[in-house]
N, C-alpha and C positions, 0 to 999 in steps of 0.2 A: 560280373560273372553271371549272375542270376539272368540277366538279358541274353547272355549269349547262348544259354541253352534252354530258351522259353519255348522252343518248338518241340522239345521232348515231352512226351505225356506218358500217362499210365499205359496207353495203348502200346506205345513203343517198348515198355518193359514187358508187357504181356506178348508181344510178337516175339521178343528176344527170349523169353522163357520158353514160348512154343517151339522155336527153333532149337534151343538147347535141349528141351525134353526129347524132341523128335530125334536128334543126332545122338542123344544119350542112349535112346532105346536101340537105335541101330548098332551103336558101338557095342552095347551089351549082347544083342543078338549075334553080331558077327563073331565076337569073341567066345561067347558061350557055345557056339557051334564049333569052336576050334579045338585044340589039343587039351589033354587032361593036364598038363603041366601049367596051362596058362590058368586053369580054374584052381588049381592047388597054390599057387604063388600070388594070388589075389590080382592078378594083372586086369582081370575084368572090372574090379571096383575101381581101381585107380584110373584106368582108362575111360571107364564110364563117367566118372566125376570129372575126369580131365578133359571131356569132349568140348568144354568151354574154350579150351585152348586152339580150337581149329586144327590147323595142320599139324600140331605137334603131338596128336593123340596117337597116331601110329607108333611115334618115338616111345610114348609112355607106355603103349601096350607090350613093347619089345624091351623095357627097362632100359630105354636110352642107349641101345647099341649104336655104335658110331655111325654106321650106314644108314640106319632109319632117323638117327638125329640129323645127319648131313642132308638127307633128302627132305626132311622136314624144314630146315633151314633153306633149302633151295626153293621150296614153293611158298615160304612164308612171305616174300615180297608182293606174290600176286594175290594171295588171300587178304594180306593187309591193305593193299591198294583198294580192294573191294570194300573193306570194312571202313576205311579212312575216307572214301568218296561218300559213303553212306551217312557217316557223322557230318561231313562237311556240307552236304545238302540239307541237313537238319539245321545248321548254323547260319549258312549264307542266305540272305533275303532273295526271294524268287521275284522275277519280274511281273509276275502276275498273281492275283489273289484268288481268282476262281480255280478251283481244282488244286489249290497249293498243298493243303493238307493230304489229299489224296496221293498227289506227286511225291510228297515227302515220305509217307508210308510205304508206297510202292519202292521208292529207292531204298529205303531203310530194309525192306525185305530182300531186295536184290544184294544189297551189301551183305546182309547177314548169311544169305545163300552162298555167297563167294567165300566167305570166312569159313562157315561151317562145312561147306563143299570140301574143304581142305581135309577134313576128316577122312572123306572117302578116298581122296587121292593119296593121303598118307597111309590108308590101309591097303590100297592097291600095291604099294611097296612093301609095307611091314608084314603083310600076310601071304606074300607071294613065296 
């Protein structure tokens, strides 16, 4: 198992945390500009912390209303595909050594962008 994940490093963690913090901040700003009832019911805090859930953040912001949850489930496979591909490229040996680490980190960023981009897409539905 150790050998399987040997390409993951602290840099991967820092990149993940950077994406999470950026999208958590966007979530906070989007919901803070919303209605007063959102602020009273602590939807902002739950959705901001829940930004790690990617496409489900919009459903969290709306207390899992059926239409928002259904929409989140409909975009989940696409977001998960990005994330799974990013993880897969960290595990699978690449046919080249030169620029391998840069390639892995770039694909990690693209995968995280696909996952956390689900936050914006789910908000497009939830906040409409």
